[in-house]
C-alpha positions as CSV (number, residue, x, y, z in Angstrom):
1,M,-87.7,-63.9,211.0
2,N,-88.0,-66.8,208.6
3,R,-91.2,-65.3,207.1
4,A,-89.5,-61.9,206.6
5,G,-86.5,-63.5,205.0
6,E,-88.7,-65.5,202.7
7,T,-90.5,-62.4,201.6
8,L,-87.3,-60.6,200.8
9,T,-86.1,-63.5,198.8
10,N,-89.3,-63.5,196.7
11,V,-89.0,-59.7,196.0
12,A,-85.4,-60.1,194.9
13,T,-86.4,-63.0,192.7
14,F,-89.2,-60.9,191.1
15,F,-86.9,-58.0,190.2
16,L,-84.3,-60.4,188.8
17,S,-87.0,-62.0,186.7
18,L,-88.2,-58.6,185.4
19,V,-84.7,-57.5,184.5
20,L,-84.1,-60.7,182.7
21,A,-87.4,-60.4,180.8
22,I,-86.6,-56.8,179.8
23,F,-83.1,-57.9,178.6
24,I,-84.6,-60.8,176.6
25,W,-87.2,-58.5,175.1
26,M,-84.6,-56.0,174.1
27,S,-82.4,-58.7,172.6
28,A,-85.4,-60.0,170.6
29,S,-86.2,-56.5,169.3
30,Q,-82.6,-55.9,168.4
31,T,-82.5,-59.1,166.4
32,Q,-85.7,-58.2,164.5
33,D,-84.9,-54.4,163.9
34,P,-81.2,-53.8,164.4
35,V,-79.6,-50.4,164.9
36,R,-77.8,-49.3,161.8
37,T,-75.9,-46.3,160.3
38,R,-76.8,-44.3,157.2
39,F,-75.1,-41.4,155.4
40,L,-77.0,-38.6,153.6
41,D,-75.9,-35.5,151.6
42,V,-77.9,-32.4,152.5
43,P,-77.7,-29.2,150.3
44,L,-76.2,-26.1,152.0
45,Q,-78.3,-23.0,152.3
46,Y,-76.8,-19.5,153.1
47,V,-79.1,-17.3,155.2
48,G,-78.9,-13.9,156.8
49,L,-77.0,-12.2,153.9
50,P,-76.9,-8.4,154.7
51,A,-78.3,-5.9,152.3
52,E,-75.9,-4.5,149.7
53,A,-73.5,-7.4,150.4
54,S,-72.2,-10.1,148.0
55,L,-71.1,-13.6,149.1
56,V,-67.7,-14.8,148.0
57,R,-67.4,-18.4,148.9
58,T,-63.8,-19.7,149.2
59,D,-65.1,-23.3,149.7
60,P,-66.8,-24.7,146.6
61,R,-68.7,-27.3,148.6
62,Q,-72.4,-27.3,147.9
63,T,-73.5,-30.0,150.3
64,V,-72.8,-31.3,153.8
65,Q,-72.7,-35.0,154.7
66,I,-74.5,-36.3,157.9
67,R,-74.4,-39.7,159.6
68,L,-77.6,-41.1,161.1
69,E,-77.9,-43.8,163.6
70,G,-81.1,-45.7,164.6
71,P,-83.3,-48.7,163.9
72,D,-83.1,-49.9,160.3
73,S,-86.9,-49.5,159.8
74,V,-86.7,-45.9,160.9
75,L,-83.6,-45.0,158.8
76,Q,-85.3,-46.2,155.6
77,E,-87.9,-43.5,156.0
78,Y,-85.3,-40.6,156.0
79,T,-84.3,-38.6,152.8
80,S,-82.2,-35.6,152.3
81,N,-85.3,-33.4,152.1
82,D,-86.0,-34.2,155.8
83,F,-83.0,-32.1,156.8
84,T,-82.0,-28.4,156.5
85,A,-78.3,-27.4,156.5
86,T,-77.8,-23.6,156.9
87,V,-75.0,-21.2,157.2
88,D,-75.8,-18.0,159.0
89,L,-74.1,-14.9,157.4
90,S,-75.8,-12.2,159.5
91,Q,-72.7,-11.8,161.8
92,V,-70.0,-12.2,159.1
93,P,-67.8,-9.0,158.7
94,F,-67.1,-7.5,155.3
95,G,-63.8,-8.1,153.6
96,E,-62.7,-10.9,155.9
97,Q,-62.5,-14.6,155.2
98,V,-64.0,-16.5,158.2
99,S,-65.3,-19.9,159.1
100,V,-69.0,-20.3,159.9
101,D,-70.6,-23.2,161.6
102,I,-73.1,-25.4,159.6
103,N,-76.3,-26.0,161.5
104,V,-78.3,-29.2,160.5
105,I,-81.9,-29.6,161.8
106,T,-84.8,-32.0,161.1
107,S,-88.4,-32.3,162.2
108,K,-88.4,-36.1,162.3
109,T,-87.6,-38.3,165.3
110,G,-86.4,-41.8,165.9
111,A,-82.8,-41.4,164.6
112,T,-79.9,-39.3,165.8
113,I,-77.3,-37.3,163.9
114,S,-74.0,-38.6,165.1
115,F,-71.6,-36.9,162.7
116,I,-71.5,-33.9,160.3
117,T,-68.8,-33.2,157.7
118,P,-67.7,-30.5,157.3
119,E,-68.8,-28.8,160.4
120,Q,-67.8,-25.3,159.1
121,V,-67.4,-23.6,155.7
122,E,-65.2,-20.6,154.9
123,V,-66.9,-17.6,153.4
124,M,-66.2,-13.9,152.8
125,L,-68.6,-11.1,152.3
126,E,-68.0,-8.1,150.1
127,Q,-69.8,-4.8,149.7
128,Q,-72.1,-5.0,146.6
129,V,-71.6,-1.9,144.4
130,T,-73.0,-0.6,141.1
131,R,-71.1,1.3,138.5
132,D,-71.7,2.6,135.0
133,I,-69.0,1.4,132.7
134,P,-68.5,3.5,129.5
135,V,-68.7,1.9,126.1
136,E,-66.0,2.7,123.5
137,V,-66.1,2.0,119.8
138,D,-63.1,0.7,117.8
139,I,-63.8,1.5,114.1
140,R,-61.7,-0.5,111.6
141,G,-61.5,0.0,107.8
142,S,-63.0,2.9,105.8
143,V,-66.1,3.8,103.9
144,A,-66.2,3.5,100.1
145,R,-64.5,6.1,97.9
146,G,-66.7,9.1,97.4
147,H,-68.4,8.7,100.8
148,T,-67.8,10.3,104.1
149,Q,-68.1,8.8,107.6
150,G,-70.0,10.6,110.4
151,E,-69.4,10.3,114.1
152,A,-70.3,7.0,115.7
153,L,-73.4,6.9,118.0
154,V,-73.6,4.3,120.8
155,E,-76.8,3.5,122.5
156,P,-76.6,3.2,125.5
157,A,-73.3,5.1,126.1
158,S,-72.6,3.0,129.2
159,I,-73.6,-0.3,130.8
160,R,-74.6,-0.6,134.5
161,V,-72.7,-3.3,136.3
162,T,-73.6,-4.7,139.8
163,G,-71.6,-7.1,141.8
164,P,-68.8,-7.5,144.5
165,A,-66.7,-4.4,144.9
166,S,-63.5,-6.3,144.2
167,Q,-64.7,-7.3,140.8
168,V,-66.7,-4.2,139.8
169,N,-64.1,-1.7,140.8
170,Q,-61.4,-3.3,138.6
171,L,-63.5,-2.6,135.4
172,D,-62.3,0.3,133.2
173,F,-64.3,0.3,130.0
174,A,-66.3,-1.9,127.5
175,L,-65.2,-2.0,123.9
176,V,-67.1,-2.9,120.6
177,T,-65.4,-3.3,117.3
178,I,-67.0,-2.2,114.0
179,F,-65.7,-3.1,110.5
180,L,-66.7,-0.6,107.8
181,N,-65.6,-2.7,104.8
182,S,-66.1,0.1,102.2
183,A,-69.6,0.9,103.4
184,V,-71.7,3.1,101.1
185,E,-74.7,3.6,103.4
186,T,-75.3,4.2,107.1
187,L,-74.2,1.2,109.2
188,I,-76.2,-0.1,112.2
189,E,-74.9,-3.0,114.2
190,T,-75.7,-4.5,117.6
191,P,-72.5,-6.1,119.0
192,S,-71.8,-7.5,122.4
193,P,-69.1,-5.4,124.3
194,I,-65.9,-6.9,125.8
195,F,-64.9,-5.5,129.2
196,Y,-61.4,-4.5,130.1
197,D,-59.8,-3.9,133.6
198,Q,-57.6,-1.1,134.8
199,A,-54.5,-3.0,133.5
200,G,-56.0,-3.2,129.9
201,R,-56.7,-6.9,130.1
202,V,-59.9,-8.6,129.2
203,A,-62.1,-9.0,132.4
204,G,-64.7,-11.7,132.9
205,V,-68.1,-10.4,133.9
206,G,-70.0,-13.8,133.9
207,A,-70.7,-13.5,137.7
208,L,-71.8,-9.8,137.5
209,D,-75.2,-8.4,136.8
210,L,-75.3,-6.3,133.6
211,S,-78.0,-3.9,132.6
212,Q,-77.8,-5.3,129.0
213,D,-75.6,-7.6,126.9
214,E,-75.6,-5.6,123.6
215,V,-75.4,-2.1,122.4
216,T,-76.5,-0.4,119.2
217,V,-73.8,1.3,117.2
218,T,-74.8,3.7,114.3
219,I,-72.2,5.1,111.9
220,P,-73.6,7.6,109.4
221,V,-72.2,7.2,105.9
222,E,-73.1,9.7,103.2
223,E,-72.0,10.4,99.6
224,S,-69.5,13.2,99.2
225,A,-70.3,16.3,97.2
226,G,-69.7,15.6,93.5
227,F,-69.8,11.8,94.0
228,A,-72.8,9.5,93.7
229,D,-73.5,5.8,93.1
230,K,-75.6,5.4,90.0
231,L,-77.3,2.3,88.5
232,V,-76.2,1.0,85.2
233,T,-78.9,0.9,82.5
234,V,-78.2,-1.6,79.7
235,V,-79.3,-0.5,76.2
236,W,-79.8,-3.0,73.4
237,T,-81.1,-3.1,69.9
238,G,-82.8,-5.7,67.7
239,E,-84.6,-9.0,68.6
240,P,-83.3,-12.6,68.9
241,A,-83.8,-15.0,66.0
242,P,-87.3,-16.3,65.4
243,G,-88.2,-19.0,67.9
244,Y,-85.9,-17.4,70.6
245,R,-86.6,-14.9,73.3
246,L,-84.6,-12.5,75.5
247,L,-84.7,-13.9,79.0
248,S,-82.7,-11.3,81.0
249,V,-80.2,-8.5,80.7
250,T,-77.9,-7.7,83.7
251,S,-74.7,-5.7,84.3
252,D,-71.8,-6.5,86.6
253,P,-71.4,-4.4,88.7
254,P,-75.0,-3.2,88.8
255,S,-73.9,0.3,89.7
256,V,-70.9,2.6,89.5
257,L,-69.5,5.5,91.4
258,V,-69.5,8.6,89.2
259,E,-67.8,12.0,89.8
260,G,-68.7,15.4,88.5
261,R,-70.2,18.8,89.4
262,P,-72.6,18.3,92.4
263,A,-75.5,19.8,90.5
264,Q,-74.9,17.6,87.4
265,V,-74.4,14.5,89.4
266,N,-77.6,15.0,91.4
267,L,-79.6,15.3,88.1
268,L,-78.2,12.1,86.8
269,A,-80.7,9.2,87.4
270,S,-78.5,6.4,85.9
271,V,-75.7,5.8,83.5
272,S,-76.4,3.9,80.2
273,T,-74.2,1.6,78.2
274,E,-73.6,2.0,74.5
275,P,-76.1,0.0,72.5
276,I,-75.6,-3.8,72.2
277,D,-76.9,-5.5,69.0
278,I,-78.8,-8.7,69.7
279,D,-80.6,-9.0,66.4
280,G,-80.9,-12.6,65.1
281,L,-78.9,-14.1,68.1
282,T,-79.7,-17.6,69.3
283,E,-77.3,-18.0,72.3
284,S,-76.5,-16.2,75.6
285,F,-73.3,-14.2,75.8
286,Q,-71.2,-11.8,78.0
287,Q,-69.7,-8.6,76.7
288,A,-67.6,-5.8,78.2
289,V,-69.3,-2.5,77.4
290,V,-68.5,1.1,77.4
291,L,-70.6,3.5,79.4
292,D,-72.3,6.4,77.6
293,L,-71.4,9.2,80.1
294,P,-72.5,12.8,79.8
295,A,-69.8,15.4,79.4
296,G,-68.2,16.3,82.7
297,I,-69.1,12.9,84.3
298,T,-66.5,10.3,84.9
299,V,-66.5,6.9,86.6
300,D,-64.4,6.8,89.8
301,P,-62.4,4.6,89.9
302,E,-62.1,3.4,86.4
303,Q,-63.7,-0.1,86.1
304,T,-64.9,-2.5,83.5
305,V,-68.7,-3.1,83.2
306,T,-69.7,-6.5,81.9
307,V,-73.2,-7.1,80.5
308,N,-74.8,-10.6,80.6
309,I,-77.4,-11.3,77.9
310,Q,-79.5,-14.4,78.4
311,I,-81.3,-15.8,75.3
312,E,-83.2,-19.0,75.2
313,P,-85.5,-20.9,72.8
314,I,-89.2,-20.4,73.1
315,L,-90.7,-23.6,74.4
316,T,-94.0,-24.6,72.9
317,T,-96.1,-27.6,71.8
318,S,-96.9,-28.8,68.3
319,S,-99.2,-31.7,67.0
320,Y,-98.5,-34.1,64.1
321,N,-100.9,-36.6,62.5
322,R,-99.2,-39.7,61.3
323,V,-100.3,-43.0,59.6
324,P,-99.0,-45.9,61.7
325,E,-96.3,-48.1,60.1
326,S,-96.5,-51.8,60.7
327,R,-93.4,-53.8,61.4
328,G,-93.0,-57.5,61.8
329,L,-96.1,-58.6,60.0
330,R,-95.8,-62.3,58.9
331,A,-95.7,-63.2,55.2
332,G,-99.2,-64.2,53.9
333,Y,-101.0,-61.8,56.3
334,E,-102.4,-58.4,56.0
335,A,-103.3,-55.8,58.7
336,V,-106.0,-53.3,59.0
337,V,-105.5,-50.4,61.5
338,E,-108.2,-48.4,63.1
339,P,-108.0,-45.4,63.3
340,Q,-105.9,-44.8,60.3
341,Q,-104.0,-41.9,61.9
342,V,-102.5,-41.2,65.2
343,R,-102.1,-37.7,66.7
344,V,-98.8,-37.0,68.4
345,V,-98.2,-33.8,70.5
346,L,-94.6,-32.8,71.1
347,F,-93.1,-30.2,73.4
348,G,-89.7,-28.5,73.0
349,P,-87.9,-25.5,71.6
350,L,-89.8,-23.8,68.8
351,P,-86.9,-23.9,66.3
352,M,-86.4,-27.6,66.8
353,L,-90.1,-28.3,66.3
354,D,-90.2,-26.2,63.2
355,A,-87.3,-28.1,61.7
356,L,-88.9,-31.5,62.0
357,S,-89.6,-33.2,58.6
358,E,-92.3,-35.7,57.7
359,N,-89.9,-38.6,58.4
360,D,-88.7,-37.2,61.7
361,V,-92.0,-38.1,63.5
362,R,-93.0,-41.7,62.9
363,V,-95.6,-43.9,64.6
364,I,-94.6,-47.6,64.6
365,L,-96.8,-50.7,65.4
366,D,-94.9,-53.7,66.5
367,L,-96.6,-56.8,65.0
368,F,-93.8,-59.3,65.4
369,G,-95.1,-62.8,66.2
370,L,-98.8,-62.0,65.8
371,T,-101.2,-64.3,63.9
372,A,-104.7,-63.7,62.6
373,G,-106.9,-61.9,65.1
374,T,-107.8,-58.5,66.5
375,Y,-105.3,-56.8,68.8
376,S,-105.0,-53.5,70.8
377,I,-101.5,-52.2,70.1
378,V,-99.8,-49.3,71.9
379,P,-97.9,-47.4,69.2
380,D,-94.3,-46.4,69.5
381,V,-93.3,-42.8,68.5
382,D,-89.9,-42.3,67.0
383,I,-88.6,-38.7,67.2
384,P,-85.0,-37.2,66.9
385,D,-83.1,-36.6,70.1
386,R,-83.1,-32.8,69.9
387,G,-84.4,-31.8,73.4
388,I,-87.9,-32.7,72.3
389,E,-90.3,-34.6,74.5
390,I,-93.6,-36.5,73.8
391,R,-96.5,-34.9,75.6
392,S,-99.3,-37.1,74.4
393,V,-100.3,-39.8,71.8
394,Q,-104.0,-40.0,70.8
395,P,-105.3,-42.6,70.8
396,A,-103.1,-44.3,73.3
397,A,-103.8,-47.7,71.6
398,V,-105.0,-48.6,68.1
399,T,-107.0,-51.7,67.0
400,V,-105.2,-53.9,64.5
401,T,-107.0,-56.7,62.7
402,I,-104.7,-59.3,61.1
403,S,-106.0,-61.7,58.5
404,Q,-104.4,-64.3,56.2
405,T,-104.3,-63.7,52.4
406,V,-105.1,-66.7,49.9
407,P,-103.1,-67.0,46.7
408,S,-104.9,-68.0,43.3
409,T,-103.7,-69.0,39.8
410,A,-105.4,-68.8,36.4
411,S,-104.8,-70.6,33.0
412,A,-105.4,-68.8,29.7
413,F,-104.6,-68.8,26.1
414,E,-103.7,-65.7,24.3
415,T,-104.2,-65.6,20.6
416,P,-101.4,-63.5,19.1
417,I,-102.1,-61.8,15.8
418,V,-99.8,-62.8,13.0
419,S,-99.8,-60.3,10.2
420,D,-98.7,-60.9,6.6
421,G,-98.6,-57.3,5.7
422,E,-102.1,-57.3,4.3
423,D,-105.4,-56.4,5.8
424,S,-106.1,-59.9,6.8
425,A,-104.5,-61.6,9.8
426,V,-104.3,-65.2,10.9
427,M,-105.1,-65.9,14.5
428,A,-103.1,-68.8,16.0
429,P,-103.7,-70.1,19.4
430,T,-100.4,-70.0,21.5
431,P,-100.1,-71.4,25.0
432,V,-99.0,-69.0,27.7
433,T,-97.2,-69.8,30.8
434,R,-99.4,-69.9,33.9
435,V,-98.5,-67.1,36.3
436,P,-99.9,-66.4,39.7
437,T,-102.4,-63.7,40.2
438,F,-100.6,-62.5,43.4
439,C,-97.1,-62.2,44.6
440,Y,-96.3,-62.6,48.3
441,L,-94.0,-60.0,49.8
442,S,-92.2,-60.3,53.1
443,S,-92.2,-57.6,55.8
444,S,-89.0,-56.2,54.4
445,G,-90.6,-55.6,51.0
446,M,-88.6,-58.3,49.3
447,V,-90.2,-61.1,47.2
448,S,-90.7,-64.4,49.1
449,A,-88.0,-66.9,48.1
450,G,-90.3,-69.6,47.0
451,L,-92.3,-67.4,44.6
452,Q,-89.6,-65.2,43.3
453,E,-89.4,-66.7,39.8
454,I,-93.2,-66.7,39.2
455,C,-93.5,-63.1,40.2
456,I,-90.7,-62.2,37.8
457,G,-92.5,-64.1,35.0
458,R,-95.7,-62.2,35.7
459,R,-94.0,-58.9,35.4
460,K,-92.5,-60.0,32.0
461,A,-95.9,-61.3,30.8
462,E,-97.5,-58.0,31.7
């Protein structure tokens, strides 16, 4: 008995140790990878929609939220794409708002779905219908005087609309509005129609399927018998002044509506103005004119025709050869310029170029502060401000050689002839004041201050 009792005690001890080991292992595993909770939003999918049915959702919800429970390492591997949330519409009756269960499934294991919200969604199915809604035209305004309006043509005459019966059946017609605005020719427009319901109110069709969004409206417009729109031909005589040209001749309005016998109106190609004299003119102008109409033809309605005459100067180029003028040359120096002439090409109105005088185009060399030596000087061109521009200067630079001049003096005795009235004469030597051979002139052309008296004495002696 003692041996049997000892064996039983050993077995009990073994099982107790095993349970404790399992508990310790589970506790250790729980500590390393704890069980956690995670929430995911899964998109809703509607399946089983019967043919010729439209879904009307009364719940705007697009997703369902699920709660997952499981080890943290497993939960981290789950995404919304691992689940499918569906709403089965195959058993939903038409025209009734019902609640349908949401079914969420996944192919992954290791975690459990403990909660779904919402568990149901409210839906309603409607019979899907198709109707042809007629298109009507609202014409506003009128065609121009002397013209007639034909019957409006709409293409297509109706628009096919598909959608839930409750929305499609309330539609009455579609309307397009056309403004004529005194049209003188056939009008073709492609407007988008506006839909109206049975109560005459604007109806929204954004959720409906339309066969097309636009229609083409054609409204024929023709000239009435005895009326016609004719171009205005401007007649002028003479030529602008020399150096000017006629740029353009236009009339405002460019055409007028004339009235007369149909046969006479049909033969009339255009209507002319009375002649406008532009001989010798140099400026643009506007002028109200009288139309030279054939007998039996009148303008309807009476209106003023204004003619615009555009005249402008002829733009051209002209060249001028000029001797450069030196400025700022120091006293006691002289300058030699090579080449001796500079060619200047000007561009501008021909009358302005023709009116230029010799002194209007000058080539200036700035020699201020320069001493003896050879220099390359860029000439300055001086022209009047008359809308003229300088196109070129050749050469672009001239060579200027500056050298110093040396003054010299001379002593001489002149022997004046003293006559006693006879044929003989007595020659007596008379001293003459020494005068310099040269006079120094400043850049301004005035006599240098230090030599002014000597130069005057020379002029007297000469």
